[in-house]
N, C-alpha and C positions, 0 to 999 in steps of 0.2 A: 501494500501499497504506499500508495506516494503519501510523504510530509503532507499537514495540511498548511496553509499556506498564514502567516500571520498577518489579522486582518486588522487596521485605524480605524476607528468610528467618529469621524465628526462633528457633536452634532448631539454625541449620544444621550443627552439627560432629557432630550423633547420627546414632544407627542409617541412617533413611529419609531424615536432613537432606542429609545427603554426595548423595546421590543429589539432589534437586530441587535441590540448590546446581549440581552439575557441569550437568544437564540446561537448567537455567536460562538460564548461561554458554553454553551449546555453541547455544541457541535463537538468538542473539541478544538477548535480551533485556537492558535493563541490569541488571544483578543488584545484590544488594545484601545482605552478612549482616552479623548485628546480632551483634558478641562483644563480651566481658566481659577484659578485660585480661590477669588471671590465665587465661582460655583459651588465651592468643597466648605465656604462657609455658610453661606447660603442655607437657611432653614429649612427649605421646601426639597432643590438642591441637592443638596447636602448627603440627604438622607438614599436620593436615588443616586451616587455615589458611590455610598453606603454601602448598595447594595449592590455594585459593580465590585467592590474589592471581596465582597463575602462570595462572589462566584468566581471568583479568579481571576478576575477585569484586570488587568495593568492599566493606572492610569499614568497619561502623559502630560504633563507640565507645559501649557500652552497656548497658542491665540490663533484663531486664523488670521487674525492680525497682525499677528509679530511673525514675519516673514521667515527667520532663521530658527524659532523655536518648532515651525512649519516644518522644514527642512527636515529639523532633525529628529522630529518623531516618524514621517514619512520615510527616511532614509535605515528604521527601524523593521517595517513590517513590508508585506510583499502586497495589501489588498489596501484601496480605501474606500469608505463607504462614508459619504455626505449622508447626514439626513438632517442637514441648517432648516431655519424653519424662512416664512415666507420673503422678512425683509432683510436675510444677508443673500438668498438665491444667484443675485448678482454678483456676492463678495464672493463668489466660490470662484471667481475667475484666479485669485490671488491660491487659492488652490492648486489650479490648472498649474500656476505658475512655480507653484514651489514643488510639486510633482515633475517637471519639466528638470528643476534644477536639481533633485532627486535622483532622479534618472535607475529608479530600480523598481517603480512599480509593473505589476504583471498587472491589472486592472483598476479602472474605478467607477465606484458608483457614486455620478449624481445625485443631488435630490430629486428624484422624481415621485415616486408614489401614489402616483393619481391619475389621472387622465394622462392618454397616450398623445401628448402637445404637439407631436407633430400632423394628430388627423383627428383636430376639432373644429365646430362650429360657433366658439365660445361668444358670449359676446361682453363686451368691455363693464366692468374691470377687471373680468377673467382674464379675457384676450389679452389682456398686458400683462398679466402673473406668468400665462402660459405659456409668451412671447420670449421673458426672461430662460425659461427656461429650454424653451426651445433654442436663444440664440449659445445658452450654455452650451448644448448639445453640439452647436456646428463649430466654437473655438474646440471643443476634446476633440471634435473629427479632425483640424485642420490642423491641430498639434501633432496628431496621429497617435494620440495616447489609449492604449485599446481598451473597452468602454462595454459595461453592460447597463443597457435604462427598464429599469423593471417598473412598471405602469401597473400599480396594484388596485386600481382603480377606486371605489368606494371602501373607506373604513367601517367594519361593522359598528364598530362603538361608536358610530357618528351618527348614524342614521338608523340605525334598528333599533336601539333601546328607544323612542320619540316617532318610530315608521313615519322617519321624514319628517315628524313636522313641529313647524317654527315655532320655539317658544313654550315648548314640553316640556316635563321631564318621566312621563309614563308614557307609553301608548295609548292611543285612542281608544273607549271603549263606546261611544256613540256616535262620533260624525268624525270625516277624516277629508283633510284638503287634498286632490291631488293634483298635480300642475297638469296642462295640456289636457290628453285623451287619456294617459293612463298606459298609451300600449309600448310606446319605445324602455327595448329592456337595459337593465342597468346591471350593475357586477354588484355582489357586497362580500367582502373578505374581515377573515377574523384575523387582530393585529396582529397577534402570535402567529399565527399561518403567515403573513406577510413573512416575516421574519425569520421561522424555517424558508421559504421560499427561496430568500433573499440569500441566505448563508447555503444552500443547495446550489447555488447558481455560481459561487464566488469560483471554484477552481473545473468548473466542467468547461470544457472545449464549444458544446454546443449551446453555450448562453455569448460567448464571445462578440464584441464588436454588432450585438445581437438585441431586440426590443425585448425581456421577457413580460412578458403577461402574465397574471395569473387569476385567470377565469377558470375556473373549475364549475362546470357543465350542472353541479349541483345550487350554485350561488349562483346564477343568473336569472332574473326575474324585472318582470314588467311588475311599473307602481298598482296594476287594477291585481293582476297577483299574488301581488308585497299581499296586500290587504284582502285577499279572496283565502288566501292561507292561516293571515291573525285571525278573520273573522273565524274560517274553522277552526283554531286551535282553542276561543272564547265561546264557539257557540251562539256564535250575534252578527247579526247583519248590522252594519255601520251605516249611515248615510256616507256617500259617495257626493262632495262638492266639487265640481273642478272648475281649477282656475284658467281659464282659454290663455295662448300664446300673449296673444297684444296686453292683454290684463296685467300679465307678468313682467312681459318688455318693462311698461309701465311703471310699474313697481320697484325693478330695478334702476332705473334713470331716477326716482324720488326719494331712494334710501338712503342713509349714510353708512359708510364702511365702520363696523366690518359687514354689513345685513346685507348690502348689494352686492359686494364679492359671492357669497354664501349661496346668494338667490341664482347669481347668473354661470355658476356652476352648477345650482341645481338646473338650470334652464338646458346648462347644455348636455346634462345626462341624462333627464326626465320628459326633456319636450322633442332634444333633436337627437338623443341615440346617441350619444357622440362614442359609449364605452363598448357598445356593438355595431354600430353599423358601418363596422368592413370587416374583408375576411384580414386574417394573419397569413402572410406568404413566408413561405422559408427566406424570403432575399432578406429579409429587416427581423423578423420576427420568431420565439417559440413563445410554446403555452406550456406556464410552469405543474398544473398539475397532470397534464400529457407527459412529460419530461420525469418528472418525478414521485408514480405514480402510488409510491410507497407509502408518501405522506395522508396520513387522516386526518386531514381538515373538516371545520367545522361549517356543518352545513347550513343555510339562513334559517330552514327548517327547524334543526337542533337548535340554534343560537336563540331564535324567538321563545321557548320553552321557556328560557330560566323566569320571562316576563308574564309570564300566564297566571 
C-alpha cells in the first residue's frame, strides 16, 4: 500500500472545514491544520482546535496573509485543501502563490464544496460569488497546479432541518413555501459524507484535474419530492405555497445581505435546477458514489427521520 499523502487544511475551523479535517484524521492521512494564534485563544474556535489535537491533527501556526508561514506549512505536506469562507475566496491567490513557490504540492483542492460554478445560471449577488470561485479555478489551471474541484451541492445541515424554509428552526408541520414550480432536482449531502468523499479523492488518480461531483442517487430530490417524503413521514398533507420565479427575483433585488445571496443560491438550485441540469462527462468530471461504492452515505430519507 502506497503511503498516504500528508494533507494540510487551510480554513479547518470553518463550517465545512471541520468535517474535512475530521475525515482526514480518521482515514489515517497525516493531517495538518493551519491555524492562527488568535484562533487558538478564541473561546469557540479554540474548542474546535482542541478537538483537532485530540484526533491527532498537527497544528501549524501561520496565516494565509503571511506568505512565509504559508510556504513553510505547505512544504511539509503533499496536498493542500482550502475550506476558507466566502469573504476569503479571492485571497486564495495567496495560497496559489505559496504552492508555486513551495513546488512540492501533488494536488490542490480550492474552497468549493457547492454548485459547479462553471455550470450555473445564478443571478446576482450569487453570480459574483460564483465568479470568484471560477476565477480561482482559471488561475490554478494557468499556473499548472494539479487540482480537484469538489462540487458537493447542498449541505444537508443547511437545508434539510427546516426543509429549505426561511427563518424557521424546525421542518414545517402545516404549510410549506416552495420556490418556482418545485420540479427541478437538487442534491443534498450530509457534511460528514462530503468530508469522507473529499479525502478519498486525495490520492485517487481518477480525480486528478477533474471535478468530483457528490451526487449519490438516493440524495437527488425535487422540492416537491422532498415535501412528499416529509408528508409521508409525519402522516400529514401540507399546504403548498408556490412562489413564482418573478416574485422570487424581485425579493432577491429588494433584500439585504446575506438574505439576497441565500435567495439567489436557492433560485439557482430550486428554480433553475443548476445542480442537475447537465450530464457529467468523463472529460471534466467524475461522480463520488460511483467511484467509492464502499462509502455508506446517509440518505435524505434517513436524515429526515431525526426530525420526525
